[in-house]
Chimera marker file (.cmm) of the C-alpha trace (Angstrom):
<marker_set name="trace">
<marker id="1" x="-7.790" y="-9.776" z="-6.582" r="1" g="1" b="0" radius="0.5"/>
<marker id="2" x="-4.608" y="-11.827" z="-5.948" r="1" g="1" b="0" radius="0.5"/>
<marker id="3" x="-5.491" y="-14.665" z="-3.554" r="1" g="1" b="0" radius="0.5"/>
<marker id="4" x="-1.938" y="-15.902" z="-3.026" r="1" g="1" b="0" radius="0.5"/>
<marker id="5" x="-0.715" y="-12.568" z="-1.635" r="1" g="1" b="0" radius="0.5"/>
<marker id="6" x="-0.596" y="-11.836" z="2.047" r="1" g="1" b="0" radius="0.5"/>
<marker id="7" x="-3.752" y="-10.290" z="3.490" r="1" g="1" b="0" radius="0.5"/>
<marker id="8" x="-2.057" y="-6.898" z="4.035" r="1" g="1" b="0" radius="0.5"/>
<marker id="9" x="-1.305" y="-6.379" z="0.319" r="1" g="1" b="0" radius="0.5"/>
<marker id="10" x="-3.768" y="-8.577" z="-1.453" r="1" g="1" b="0" radius="0.5"/>
<marker id="11" x="-5.075" y="-5.845" z="-3.757" r="1" g="1" b="0" radius="0.5"/>
<marker id="12" x="-2.220" y="-3.369" z="-3.839" r="1" g="1" b="0" radius="0.5"/>
<marker id="13" x="0.284" y="-2.351" z="-1.218" r="1" g="1" b="0" radius="0.5"/>
<marker id="14" x="-1.767" y="0.792" z="-0.646" r="1" g="1" b="0" radius="0.5"/>
<marker id="15" x="-4.128" y="1.684" z="2.119" r="1" g="1" b="0" radius="0.5"/>
<marker id="16" x="-6.131" y="4.827" z="2.559" r="1" g="1" b="0" radius="0.5"/>
<marker id="17" x="-5.137" y="6.995" z="5.541" r="1" g="1" b="0" radius="0.5"/>
<marker id="18" x="-8.340" y="8.843" z="6.510" r="1" g="1" b="0" radius="0.5"/>
<marker id="19" x="-6.425" y="11.156" z="8.881" r="1" g="1" b="0" radius="0.5"/>
<marker id="20" x="-4.136" y="12.177" z="6.083" r="1" g="1" b="0" radius="0.5"/>
<marker id="21" x="-6.794" y="11.794" z="3.370" r="1" g="1" b="0" radius="0.5"/>
<marker id="22" x="-4.499" y="10.065" z="0.997" r="1" g="1" b="0" radius="0.5"/>
<marker id="23" x="-3.232" y="6.708" z="0.110" r="1" g="1" b="0" radius="0.5"/>
<marker id="24" x="-0.016" y="5.448" z="1.673" r="1" g="1" b="0" radius="0.5"/>
<marker id="25" x="2.007" y="2.305" z="1.497" r="1" g="1" b="0" radius="0.5"/>
<marker id="26" x="0.892" y="-0.334" z="3.802" r="1" g="1" b="0" radius="0.5"/>
<marker id="27" x="3.638" y="-0.749" z="6.505" r="1" g="1" b="0" radius="0.5"/>
<marker id="28" x="2.395" y="-4.384" z="7.213" r="1" g="1" b="0" radius="0.5"/>
<marker id="29" x="2.894" y="-5.558" z="3.674" r="1" g="1" b="0" radius="0.5"/>
<marker id="30" x="5.765" y="-8.130" z="3.738" r="1" g="1" b="0" radius="0.5"/>
<marker id="31" x="6.948" y="-7.107" z="0.225" r="1" g="1" b="0" radius="0.5"/>
<marker id="32" x="7.041" y="-3.333" z="0.907" r="1" g="1" b="0" radius="0.5"/>
<marker id="33" x="10.603" y="-3.167" z="-0.118" r="1" g="1" b="0" radius="0.5"/>
<marker id="34" x="9.608" y="-3.766" z="-3.786" r="1" g="1" b="0" radius="0.5"/>
<marker id="35" x="7.614" y="-0.495" z="-3.917" r="1" g="1" b="0" radius="0.5"/>
<marker id="36" x="8.730" y="3.066" z="-3.968" r="1" g="1" b="0" radius="0.5"/>
<marker id="37" x="6.625" y="5.913" z="-2.475" r="1" g="1" b="0" radius="0.5"/>
<marker id="38" x="5.981" y="8.874" z="-4.909" r="1" g="1" b="0" radius="0.5"/>
<marker id="39" x="5.052" y="12.134" z="-3.392" r="1" g="1" b="0" radius="0.5"/>
<marker id="40" x="3.194" y="15.060" z="-4.983" r="1" g="1" b="0" radius="0.5"/>
<marker id="41" x="1.531" y="13.235" z="-7.780" r="1" g="1" b="0" radius="0.5"/>
<marker id="42" x="-0.883" y="16.232" z="-8.310" r="1" g="1" b="0" radius="0.5"/>
<link id1="1" id2="2" r="1" g="1" b="0" radius="0.2"/>
<link id1="2" id2="3" r="1" g="1" b="0" radius="0.2"/>
<link id1="3" id2="4" r="1" g="1" b="0" radius="0.2"/>
<link id1="4" id2="5" r="1" g="1" b="0" radius="0.2"/>
<link id1="5" id2="6" r="1" g="1" b="0" radius="0.2"/>
<link id1="6" id2="7" r="1" g="1" b="0" radius="0.2"/>
<link id1="7" id2="8" r="1" g="1" b="0" radius="0.2"/>
<link id1="8" id2="9" r="1" g="1" b="0" radius="0.2"/>
<link id1="9" id2="10" r="1" g="1" b="0" radius="0.2"/>
<link id1="10" id2="11" r="1" g="1" b="0" radius="0.2"/>
<link id1="11" id2="12" r="1" g="1" b="0" radius="0.2"/>
<link id1="12" id2="13" r="1" g="1" b="0" radius="0.2"/>
<link id1="13" id2="14" r="1" g="1" b="0" radius="0.2"/>
<link id1="14" id2="15" r="1" g="1" b="0" radius="0.2"/>
<link id1="15" id2="16" r="1" g="1" b="0" radius="0.2"/>
<link id1="16" id2="17" r="1" g="1" b="0" radius="0.2"/>
<link id1="17" id2="18" r="1" g="1" b="0" radius="0.2"/>
<link id1="18" id2="19" r="1" g="1" b="0" radius="0.2"/>
<link id1="19" id2="20" r="1" g="1" b="0" radius="0.2"/>
<link id1="20" id2="21" r="1" g="1" b="0" radius="0.2"/>
<link id1="21" id2="22" r="1" g="1" b="0" radius="0.2"/>
<link id1="22" id2="23" r="1" g="1" b="0" radius="0.2"/>
<link id1="23" id2="24" r="1" g="1" b="0" radius="0.2"/>
<link id1="24" id2="25" r="1" g="1" b="0" radius="0.2"/>
<link id1="25" id2="26" r="1" g="1" b="0" radius="0.2"/>
<link id1="26" id2="27" r="1" g="1" b="0" radius="0.2"/>
<link id1="27" id2="28" r="1" g="1" b="0" radius="0.2"/>
<link id1="28" id2="29" r="1" g="1" b="0" radius="0.2"/>
<link id1="29" id2="30" r="1" g="1" b="0" radius="0.2"/>
<link id1="30" id2="31" r="1" g="1" b="0" radius="0.2"/>
<link id1="31" id2="32" r="1" g="1" b="0" radius="0.2"/>
<link id1="32" id2="33" r="1" g="1" b="0" radius="0.2"/>
<link id1="33" id2="34" r="1" g="1" b="0" radius="0.2"/>
<link id1="34" id2="35" r="1" g="1" b="0" radius="0.2"/>
<link id1="35" id2="36" r="1" g="1" b="0" radius="0.2"/>
<link id1="36" id2="37" r="1" g="1" b="0" radius="0.2"/>
<link id1="37" id2="38" r="1" g="1" b="0" radius="0.2"/>
<link id1="38" id2="39" r="1" g="1" b="0" radius="0.2"/>
<link id1="39" id2="40" r="1" g="1" b="0" radius="0.2"/>
<link id1="40" id2="41" r="1" g="1" b="0" radius="0.2"/>
<link id1="41" id2="42" r="1" g="1" b="0" radius="0.2"/>
</marker_set>
């Protein structure tokens, strides 16, 4: 979607963790400090 962003967070700084069966912040995203993890959205 955003071609100028790094490969690790080109779409959003989220990745799907198949072991946990939920989306988590991508620890390889170089701009991870701009995002906050929110728990228990359900």
